[in-house]
C-alpha positions in Angstrom: -137.6 95.6 -142.8 -135.6 92.4 -142.0 -135.5 90.5 -138.7 -132.2 89.9 -136.9 -131.7 88.2 -133.6 -129.9 90.4 -131.1 -127.8 88.9 -128.2 -126.2 91.0 -125.5 -123.5 89.0 -123.8 -122.2 89.3 -120.3 -119.8 86.3 -120.6 -116.8 88.6 -120.8 -117.9 91.1 -118.2 -120.4 94.0 -118.0 -118.2 96.9 -117.0 -118.3 98.2 -120.6 -122.0 97.8 -121.1 -124.2 100.9 -120.7 -127.5 100.6 -118.8 -129.5 100.4 -122.0 -127.6 97.3 -123.1 -127.2 95.8 -119.7 -131.0 95.7 -119.4 -131.0 93.5 -122.6 -128.6 90.9 -121.3 -130.2 87.4 -121.5 -132.0 85.4 -124.2 -131.7 86.6 -127.8 -134.6 88.8 -129.1 -135.8 90.0 -132.5 -134.9 93.4 -134.0 -136.6 94.6 -137.1 -133.8 96.3 -139.0 -134.2 98.8 -141.9 -131.7 97.3 -144.3 -131.9 100.4 -146.6 -130.8 102.7 -143.8 -128.1 100.3 -142.7 -126.6 100.7 -146.2 -127.1 104.5 -146.0 -125.2 104.4 -142.7 -122.4 102.3 -144.3 -122.0 105.1 -146.9 -121.9 107.9 -144.4 -119.5 106.2 -142.0 -117.0 104.8 -144.5 -116.6 107.7 -146.9 -113.1 109.3 -146.7 -113.1 112.8 -145.2 -110.3 113.9 -147.5 -110.0 114.0 -151.2 -107.4 111.6 -152.6 -108.1 111.9 -156.4 -110.4 108.9 -156.6 -113.2 107.4 -154.5 -115.7 104.5 -154.5 -119.0 105.5 -156.0 -121.1 107.5 -153.6 -123.9 105.0 -154.0 -121.8 101.9 -153.8 -123.4 100.7 -150.5 -126.8 100.8 -152.1 -126.1 99.7 -155.6 -123.9 96.8 -154.5 -125.9 95.2 -151.8 -129.6 95.6 -152.5 -129.4 92.7 -154.9 -127.6 90.5 -152.4 -130.5 90.3 -150.0 -132.8 87.3 -150.3 -136.3 88.8 -150.9 -138.0 85.5 -149.9 -137.1 85.6 -146.2 -138.4 87.9 -143.6 -135.1 87.7 -141.8 -131.8 89.1 -143.1 -130.1 86.5 -145.4 -128.1 86.4 -148.6 -129.7 85.1 -151.8 -128.4 81.7 -153.0 -126.6 83.2 -156.1 -124.3 85.0 -153.7 -122.7 81.6 -152.8 -121.1 81.6 -156.3 -119.2 84.8 -155.9 -115.5 85.3 -155.3 -114.6 84.8 -151.6 -112.9 88.3 -151.6 -116.3 89.9 -152.4 -118.0 87.9 -149.7 -115.4 89.1 -147.2 -116.0 92.8 -148.2 -119.8 92.4 -147.9 -119.4 90.8 -144.4 -117.2 93.6 -143.3 -119.5 96.3 -144.6 -122.7 94.8 -143.2 -120.8 94.2 -139.9 -120.5 98.0 -139.8 -123.9 99.2 -141.0 -126.3 96.9 -139.0 -124.5 97.0 -135.6 -124.0 100.8 -135.8 -127.7 101.3 -136.8 -128.8 99.3 -133.7 -126.4 101.1 -131.4 -127.4 104.5 -132.7 -131.0 103.7 -131.8 -130.2 102.2 -128.4 -127.5 104.6 -127.2 -128.9 107.8 -128.8 -125.6 108.5 -130.6 -125.0 111.9 -132.1 -121.7 111.7 -134.0 -119.4 108.7 -134.6 -116.1 108.5 -136.5 -113.7 105.8 -137.6 -110.7 105.8 -135.4 -108.1 106.1 -138.2 -109.8 109.3 -139.4 -110.4 111.0 -136.0 -106.7 110.3 -135.1 -105.8 112.0 -138.4 -108.0 114.9 -137.5 -106.1 115.4 -134.2 -102.8 115.2 -136.0 -104.0 117.9 -138.5 -105.2 120.1 -135.6 -102.2 119.7 -133.4 -99.5 119.3 -136.1 -98.2 116.1 -134.5 -97.8 112.5 -135.4 -99.5 110.1 -133.0 -97.4 107.0 -132.4 -99.6 103.9 -131.8 -98.3 101.1 -129.6 -98.7 97.6 -130.9 -100.3 94.8 -129.0 -98.6 91.4 -128.5 -100.5 90.0 -131.4 -100.1 92.8 -133.9 -102.3 95.9 -134.3 -103.0 98.3 -131.5 -106.1 97.7 -129.4 -108.0 100.5 -131.0 -111.8 100.2 -131.7 -113.1 100.8 -135.2 -115.3 103.8 -134.1 -115.7 106.2 -131.2 -119.0 108.1 -130.7 -120.7 110.4 -128.3 -124.3 110.5 -127.4 -126.9 113.2 -126.6 -125.9 113.4 -122.9 -122.2 113.9 -123.7 -121.1 110.4 -122.9 -118.7 108.5 -125.1 -118.7 105.0 -126.6 -115.9 102.8 -128.2 -117.2 100.3 -130.8 -115.4 97.5 -132.6 -117.3 96.0 -135.5 -117.2 92.4 -136.9 -119.0 90.6 -139.7 -119.1 87.1 -141.1 -121.2 84.9 -143.4 -119.6 81.6 -142.3 -121.4 80.6 -139.1 -122.4 81.9 -135.6 -119.4 80.0 -134.2 -117.2 82.0 -136.6 -118.8 85.2 -135.4 -118.0 84.3 -131.8 -114.3 83.7 -132.8 -114.1 87.0 -134.6 -115.6 88.8 -131.6 -113.1 87.1 -129.3 -110.2 88.2 -131.6 -111.7 91.7 -131.4 -110.6 92.1 -127.8 -108.3 90.8 -125.1 -110.1 90.4 -121.8 -107.0 90.4 -119.6 -107.8 91.4 -116.0 -110.4 93.8 -117.3 -108.2 96.9 -117.7 -111.1 99.2 -117.0 -111.2 98.3 -113.4 -109.0 99.4 -110.5 -107.7 102.6 -112.1 -105.8 100.8 -114.8 -106.8 103.4 -117.3 -106.4 107.2 -117.0 -109.3 108.3 -114.9 -109.8 111.6 -116.7 -110.4 109.6 -119.9 -112.2 106.5 -118.6 -114.8 108.6 -116.7 -116.3 110.0 -119.9 -117.0 106.6 -121.5 -120.3 104.9 -121.0 -119.5 101.8 -123.1 -116.7 99.8 -124.6 -118.3 97.4 -127.1 -117.6 94.8 -129.7 -120.6 94.2 -132.0 -120.6 91.5 -134.6 -123.1 90.4 -137.3 -123.6 86.9 -138.8 -125.6 86.8 -142.1 -126.8 83.4 -143.2 -127.4 82.3 -146.8 -130.9 81.9 -148.1 -131.0 78.1 -147.6 -129.5 78.1 -144.1 -131.7 77.1 -141.2 -129.7 79.4 -138.9 -131.0 82.9 -138.3 -129.0 86.1 -138.5 -127.4 87.3 -135.3 -126.2 90.6 -133.9 -123.9 89.8 -130.9 -122.6 92.5 -128.6 -120.0 92.0 -125.9 -117.6 94.0 -123.7 -113.9 94.2 -124.8 -110.7 96.0 -123.7 -109.4 99.2 -125.5 -106.5 100.3 -123.3 -104.6 101.8 -126.2 -107.5 104.1 -127.0 -107.4 105.6 -123.6 -103.7 106.3 -123.8 -104.0 108.1 -127.1 -106.8 110.3 -125.8 -105.0 111.0 -122.6 -101.7 111.9 -124.2 -103.0 114.0 -127.1 -105.3 116.6 -125.7 -107.9 114.8 -123.6 -111.6 114.4 -124.1 -112.3 117.9 -125.6 -109.8 117.3 -128.4 -111.4 113.9 -129.0 -114.9 115.4 -129.1 -113.9 118.0 -131.8 -112.1 115.3 -133.8 -115.1 113.0 -133.9 -117.3 116.0 -134.8 -115.1 117.3 -137.7 -114.5 113.7 -139.0 -118.2 112.9 -139.0 -119.0 116.2 -140.8 -116.4 115.8 -143.5 -117.3 112.1 -144.1 -120.9 113.1 -144.7 -120.0 116.0 -147.0 -117.7 113.6 -148.9 -120.4 110.9 -149.0 -122.9 113.2 -150.7 -120.3 114.4 -153.3 -118.9 117.6 -151.8 -115.4 116.1 -151.5 -113.3 119.2 -152.1 -115.1 121.1 -149.4 -114.8 118.1 -147.1 -111.1 117.9 -147.6 -110.6 121.6 -147.1 -112.5 121.6 -143.8 -110.8 118.4 -142.6 -107.2 119.5 -143.3 -107.5 123.3 -143.1 -105.8 123.3 -146.5 -106.7 123.5 -150.2 -105.2 122.2 -153.4 -104.5 124.1 -156.6 -107.8 124.6 -158.4 -109.9 124.7 -155.2 -110.3 128.5 -155.5 -112.5 127.9 -158.6 -114.2 124.7 -157.4 -115.2 126.1 -154.0 -116.3 129.5 -155.2 -120.0 130.2 -155.0 -121.5 130.6 -158.5 -125.2 131.7 -158.2 -126.9 129.2 -155.9 -124.0 126.8 -155.2 -120.3 126.1 -155.5 -118.8 125.0 -158.8 -118.0 121.7 -157.2 -121.7 121.1 -156.4 -122.8 122.2 -159.9 -120.3 119.8 -161.6 -121.5 117.1 -159.3 -125.0 117.3 -160.6 -126.5 119.1 -157.6 -129.6 121.3 -157.9 -131.2 123.7 -155.5 -134.4 122.6 -153.8 -135.5 125.1 -151.3 -132.8 125.2 -148.6 -131.2 122.0 -149.8 -128.6 121.1 -152.4 -129.7 117.8 -153.9 -128.2 115.3 -156.4 -129.6 111.9 -157.5 -128.2 108.6 -158.8 -130.0 105.6 -160.4 -129.1 102.2 -161.7 -130.9 98.8 -162.2 -130.4 95.3 -160.7 -131.8 92.0 -161.9 -133.7 89.7 -159.6 -133.2 86.2 -161.0 -136.2 83.7 -161.2 -136.9 81.8 -158.0 -139.6 79.7 -156.3 -141.9 79.8 -159.3 -141.5 83.6 -159.8 -140.0 85.0 -163.0 -137.0 87.2 -163.1 -137.6 91.0 -162.7 -135.6 94.2 -163.2 -135.6 96.7 -160.3 -134.6 100.4 -160.3 -132.3 101.3 -157.5 -132.5 105.0 -156.7 -130.6 107.2 -154.3 -130.6 110.9 -153.6 -128.1 112.9 -151.6 -128.6 116.3 -150.0 -126.9 118.8 -147.8 -128.3 122.0 -146.3 -127.3 125.0 -148.5 -126.7 127.3 -145.5 -124.3 124.7 -144.0 -122.3 124.5 -147.3 -122.3 128.3 -147.7 -121.1 128.9 -144.1 -118.2 126.5 -144.5 -117.4 127.9 -147.9 -117.2 131.4 -146.5 -114.0 130.3 -144.6 -112.2 129.9 -148.0 -111.0 133.0 -149.6 -111.0 134.0 -153.3 -107.4 132.9 -153.5 -108.4 129.4 -152.3 -106.7 129.7 -148.9 -108.6 128.5 -145.8 -109.1 131.2 -143.1 -108.6 129.0 -140.0 -110.0 131.5 -137.6 -113.2 131.8 -139.6 -113.4 128.0 -140.1 -112.9 127.3 -136.4 -115.6 129.8 -135.5 -118.0 128.1 -137.9 -117.2 124.7 -136.5 -117.5 125.8 -132.9 -121.0 127.2 -133.7 -122.0 123.9 -135.1 -120.4 121.8 -132.4 -122.0 123.8 -129.6 -125.5 123.7 -131.2 -125.8 119.9 -131.0 -126.9 117.6 -128.1 -124.0 116.1 -126.2 -121.6 118.9 -127.2 -120.4 119.1 -123.6 -118.6 116.0 -122.3 -120.3 114.6 -119.2 -118.7 112.7 -116.3 -122.0 111.4 -115.1 -124.5 108.9 -116.5 -127.9 110.6 -116.8 -131.2 108.9 -116.0 -132.9 110.7 -118.9 -131.6 112.1 -122.1 -132.6 113.3 -125.5 -133.2 110.8 -128.2 -130.7 110.5 -131.0 -130.9 113.4 -133.5 -130.4 111.0 -136.4 -133.8 110.5 -138.2 -134.7 107.4 -140.2 -137.9 107.7 -142.2 -139.7 105.9 -145.0 -142.0 107.4 -147.7 -143.3 105.1 -150.4 -140.3 103.1 -151.6 -137.7 105.5 -150.3 -135.8 105.1 -147.0 -134.2 108.2 -145.7 -131.4 108.7 -143.2 -130.8 112.2 -141.9 -127.8 113.1 -139.9 -127.7 115.8 -137.1 -126.1 118.1 -139.7 -129.2 117.8 -141.9 -127.2 115.8 -144.5 -129.5 113.1 -146.0 -129.3 109.9 -148.0 -132.5 108.4 -149.5 -132.5 105.1 -151.2 -134.9 102.5 -152.4 -135.9 100.0 -155.1 -138.9 99.7 -157.4 -139.9 97.2 -160.2 -139.3 98.5 -163.7 
């Protein structure tokens, strides 16, 4: 666990802050973050839901970043060797950590069920409706669309923009300011379509500052209230809240399947189409599909499991000698889930959309928050995401039962 200071700001308004965060407005307080599961979440929420012929290593979030954390500090910080790396790599790390840690905190606080990157859930709607969604540009460039949209266990929705920096807290505040345009607070006075706005509990920008090992400044997670008017327009014009709900659900499912290594299945479910050769890869052979077998999966009870392992070097510091560490990760998916989705793909490799839609509807209706709600509820279920630790392994389990476990140990 690593300590991060959390600051919930009301400086730009509070209309987009849900009650859980509104109650935390005020002085910064400490949050003990599981850095392993933050990296697990980065892997799950950044994996592409469709197969493009190449991908980053499934374990990149674990293998790349474990060695970057300074082991000598109780708070989250970067080891001093990181200062010597190429600036481009530093930027990528800041962006990734600016996704993983804020989303982990918000998942715990807001009881999130499913979340999806905006670019992917928009693509999911385009695939489902057979349309191209035109995005309006803001005055200063890109559309005012958040990085992620999520729904919680009570059927309420959340728009989240993520930021990350290693430069300074002041730099973080500047990045957060660039993340939204607080002009007349467009969520007031009916400026947004009421049938869209009413389902949203929060409109947030969350940013993370990570200091270097020698810095006297502590890490900070800052959360504030932005404007996402373009988001509401897209939802309102292209099917409403129920289409958004399904798009988030399908995108989240396919990202997770892709993340654990079942990329061809993820792509077929996401697009409703297959590519030449999928008839063989997605055919069940004994206990699993050929894609899973080639990917190194094995059957363990009702799970399909695969593992990855590498090593990182911890350089000498503070009188301690250098050491080698094993970095281990395992990925699993429920075998019944994989089989039920594979059943929608015929022997000829074609997707039976009617069967696939029925499978997806069953899954969607079985989870908390499946029915969009117009009312904030006083009580609600806790998030179905589960974060556990056993020995050196930290495990993150999604509502689908898809799991990533990761950890380090000395060689």
